[in-house]
C-alpha positions in Angstrom: -27.8 -30.1 14.6 -24.0 -30.0 14.7 -23.0 -26.3 14.3 -19.4 -27.3 13.7 -20.1 -28.5 10.2 -21.4 -25.0 9.3 -18.4 -23.1 10.8 -17.0 -22.3 7.4 -20.3 -21.0 6.1 -20.8 -18.9 9.2 -17.3 -17.4 8.8 -18.0 -16.8 5.1 -21.1 -14.8 6.0 -19.1 -12.9 8.6 -16.5 -12.1 5.9 -19.1 -11.0 3.5 -20.8 -8.7 6.1 -17.3 -7.3 7.0 -16.6 -6.5 3.4 -20.0 -4.9 2.7 -19.6 -2.7 5.9 -16.1 -1.8 4.7 -17.4 -0.7 1.3 -20.1 1.4 2.9 -17.9 3.0 5.6 -14.9 3.6 3.3 -16.8 4.5 0.1 -15.1 7.9 -0.1 -11.6 6.5 0.4 -12.3 3.7 -2.2 -13.5 6.4 -4.7 -10.4 8.5 -4.0 -8.1 5.5 -4.6 -9.9 4.8 -7.8 -9.7 8.4 -9.0 -6.0 8.3 -8.3 -5.6 5.3 -10.6 -5.2 2.6 -7.9 -1.4 2.1 -8.5 0.5 3.8 -5.7 -2.7 5.6 -4.5 -2.1 4.8 -0.9 0.7 6.4 1.0 0.1 5.6 4.7 1.8 8.8 5.9 -0.5 10.9 3.7 -3.6 8.7 3.4 -4.3 7.1 6.7 -7.9 6.6 5.9 -7.1 5.0 2.5 -4.7 2.6 4.3 -7.4 1.8 6.8 -9.8 1.1 4.0 -7.3 -1.1 2.2 -6.6 -3.2 5.3 -10.2 -3.4 6.3 -11.2 -4.8 2.9 -8.0 -7.0 2.8 -8.9 -8.6 6.1 -12.4 -9.3 4.8 -10.9 -11.1 1.8 -8.5 -13.1 4.0 -11.4 -14.1 6.3 -13.3 -15.3 3.3 -10.3 -17.3 2.1 -10.1 -19.0 5.5 -13.8 -19.7 5.4 -13.5 -21.3 2.0 -10.6 -23.4 3.3 -12.7 -24.5 6.2 -15.6 -25.4 3.9 -13.2 -27.5 1.8 -11.9 -29.3 4.8 -15.5 -30.1 6.0 -17.2 -30.8 2.7 -14.4 -32.3 0.4 -12.0 -33.8 2.9 -14.7 -34.8 5.4 -12.7 -33.7 8.4 -13.3 -31.2 11.2 -11.6 -27.8 11.2 -8.6 -28.2 13.5 -9.0 -26.8 17.0 -6.0 -24.5 16.6 -8.0 -22.5 13.9 -10.7 -21.8 16.5 -8.1 -20.9 19.1 -6.4 -18.5 16.7 -9.8 -16.9 15.8 -10.7 -16.6 19.5 -7.4 -15.0 20.4 -7.6 -12.6 17.4 -11.2 -11.7 18.3 -10.4 -11.1 22.0 -7.5 -8.9 21.1 -9.8 -7.0 18.6 -12.5 -6.6 21.3 -10.0 -5.3 23.7 -8.7 -2.6 21.4 -12.0 -1.9 19.6 -15.0 -2.9 21.7 -17.4 -1.3 19.2 -16.6 -3.6 16.3 -17.6 -6.8 14.6 -14.9 -8.9 16.4 -17.7 -10.0 18.8 -19.3 -11.9 15.9 -16.3 -14.2 15.6 -16.1 -15.2 19.3 -19.0 -17.7 19.2 -17.8 -19.0 15.9 -14.4 -19.7 17.4 -16.0 -21.4 20.3 -18.0 -23.7 18.0 -14.8 -24.7 16.2 -12.9 -25.4 19.5 -15.7 -27.5 21.1 -15.8 -31.2 20.5 
């Protein structure tokens, strides 16, 4: 089985897991943002945890968008995901692991390696 053709699906599952974890971990901050009416409800200097929740969830959505693009390349265009995508994911993950060793960045490292390998 060639794992590379499933790289977009693997990243989509990682993005989904990331988003679910973010909703669970940041539930209070999400509820506070909602109770303040969403618009202008995050002032980073006053609401660091709300800002963290926003960026955590935003990153999950961006990761999912990248996964969809990868799936489109593989399934619709019939091409491999470019190696540079794997390299960027690997670098991002290694930086993330360096600064936050107890995190989900570890999940992306093997996925990046699959994309990079021939």
